[in-house]
N, C-alpha and C positions, 0 to 999 in steps of 0.2 A: 114641662113647658110645652109640650107638643110631641109631635113627632120631628125628629131631624133628619137629617138628606142619608149621615151615615149610621146611625139606627136601621135606618130601610134596608142599605146596602150589606150589613154587615148578617153574619151567619149569626145565630144565639148564640151556638159554644165561641165563637169569635167574639162574640160583645162581652160572655161572662168572662172569658179569659182576661179581657182588656183591662175592666173591672178589677178582677184580681190584682193584677200588675198596679193597677194604678192605688188600690186600696193597700196594698204590700210593701211597696215602691221597687216592684220586681222590675229589671231593664227598663225605669222610668227616671234614666239621669234631668238632674238641674243642666240647662242650657242657658246661654246666654244669647244664644244662636235669634237672630230675630227672621228665620229663614223657616224654621218651625212652627211659629204662630205664620208664617204665610200657607203653611203646609194644611196647619191648621182648620185656618177662617176657607179657602179652597174646599178644603172637606164637608166644614157645616154647609158650605150652603153650595154643594151635590155636583161641582166645577170637576175635581180629581181627590181619589182618595190612596192611592198607591203612584209612586213616582218610578216613571221609567227613569228620566236622570235626576241630576241636580238640579231643582229650580225649575219643574215642569209644571210644578202647582203654583209657583210662586209667577212664574210668567202666564200660566191661564187667565189668572184670578186677576193684575195688572189687562189682558188682552180686553178682558168682562168691565170694564170701567164704562159706568154713563155718563158722558157729558154735563146729564141734565143734574146731575148730583155732584155735583163740581166744589161745591162749597159746603158741602155739609158737614157734619163732621161725630165722632160716635164723645159720647164720654168716658172718662179714665184719671185715672190716678197716680203723681209721682211718689212713690215712697223714699223715705229719707228724709236726714234733716241734715245732714254732710254731702259732702259725695263720698262713694259713689250713688248716686241716685236710682231709681229703679221704676220704671215704667210695671204700673199694673194694671194689666189686661183683664180683670175681671169684671170691671163695669163694662169696658168694653164686647165684652166676649157677651154677657146678657143683653147687651141693647144687640146685638146681633143676632143672636137665636130669638128674641122677641122680635125683629124684622122677619126673620124665616116663620116664624108663625103667623104674622100677618102676611104671608105669602109676596114681601118685600121684591123686586127685581135684584137678580146676581150684583145685575152692573151700579144699580145705586149701593148697595150695601160691599160692595166692592171699592167703588168711588169714598166710601164714608171713611174705610177702613184704612183707605194708604192717606185720605185727610185728614184722620185722627194722628197716622204713622211721625205725620211732618210736623202736629203740634206737639207731640211729645215731644220732640227733639228740639222743638223751638221753649218747651216748658221747661227739660232740662238746662240745656242754653241760658236759659237765664238764671235759672237758681244755683247755676254752676257759677258765671259774672267775667268768665272771659268772654270777651270778642270775638276771637276767631275761631271758629269752628269747623273741621277736618269733619267728614262723610265718608267713608267707609264700610268698605263689608260686603258680601254680596249684595244684602238689598240694595244697595245703592247701585247697582247695573240694570237696578227699577229705573226706565226715563223717566215718569210719570211722578213714581215718591222724589226722585232727584229734583228735578225741576219744579216742584211742590215746594223741596223742603229750600233751596234754596232761595226761592222767591220769599219763605213767610221767615227765614231767618236775615236776608235781606231787608225785607219791611220792618224789622226788627229794631233792626241799627247793626248784625252780625255781620261782621265777614267768613263768607262760609269756604271753604277750600274741597275739592274733590277730585279724585283721578281721573286723566287726560290721558295718560301714555302707559301707565300701566294700571294693570285692570285689579279694580276693587275689591275680587272675593280671593279664593284660594291660589290662583294664577300670580298674585302678584304678592306673594309668600316670599318667594325667590329673592326679589329685589330688595324683601326688608332682609334676607337673611345677612347678601351680601352688603346692603348698607353695616350689618352688626356685625359680619366679618370684618371687615374694611377695619370698622371701628378699634376691633380688638389687635389688627394687628400693629394700628398706628400708634395704641399705647405699649406696645411690646417694644417698639423700635424705640 
């Protein structure tokens, strides 16, 4: 696939260690965090290879969006015949790598990536079949992703809900813990 940005910025010894980690599944935990996908894309396009704070790469990727590509998406697959469904991002990554090899602007890649994620949310909502959709998690602090996903869900007949007073990321965990504790106390009474 040609030379990609991270490969050019990682020392040969580091690259060998990373390949060994991936091949042997060492320190390579499976995650459901969309944030790690944002980190990966930001690194692939050369924006940020190491975060100095949580969400840094994702923020840079959001800020890079090129308005000229606002309706373009990448291919993707949804796995599973029943819930929980999973977004298989292989086709998306391959298309991004092709764009990198073709020297497509980072802003265009970023817009297509964000648009794809919004489409993925709608596709999964359609498979689940519930009309009410809750958007939560740190990636929905991303204004572009949130607004696009809400618009796409509404256009498709869904009723989206999202955080307005409580943070959508880990900052909202305490509120959830309070609700769980209150429920438990209510059960005991």
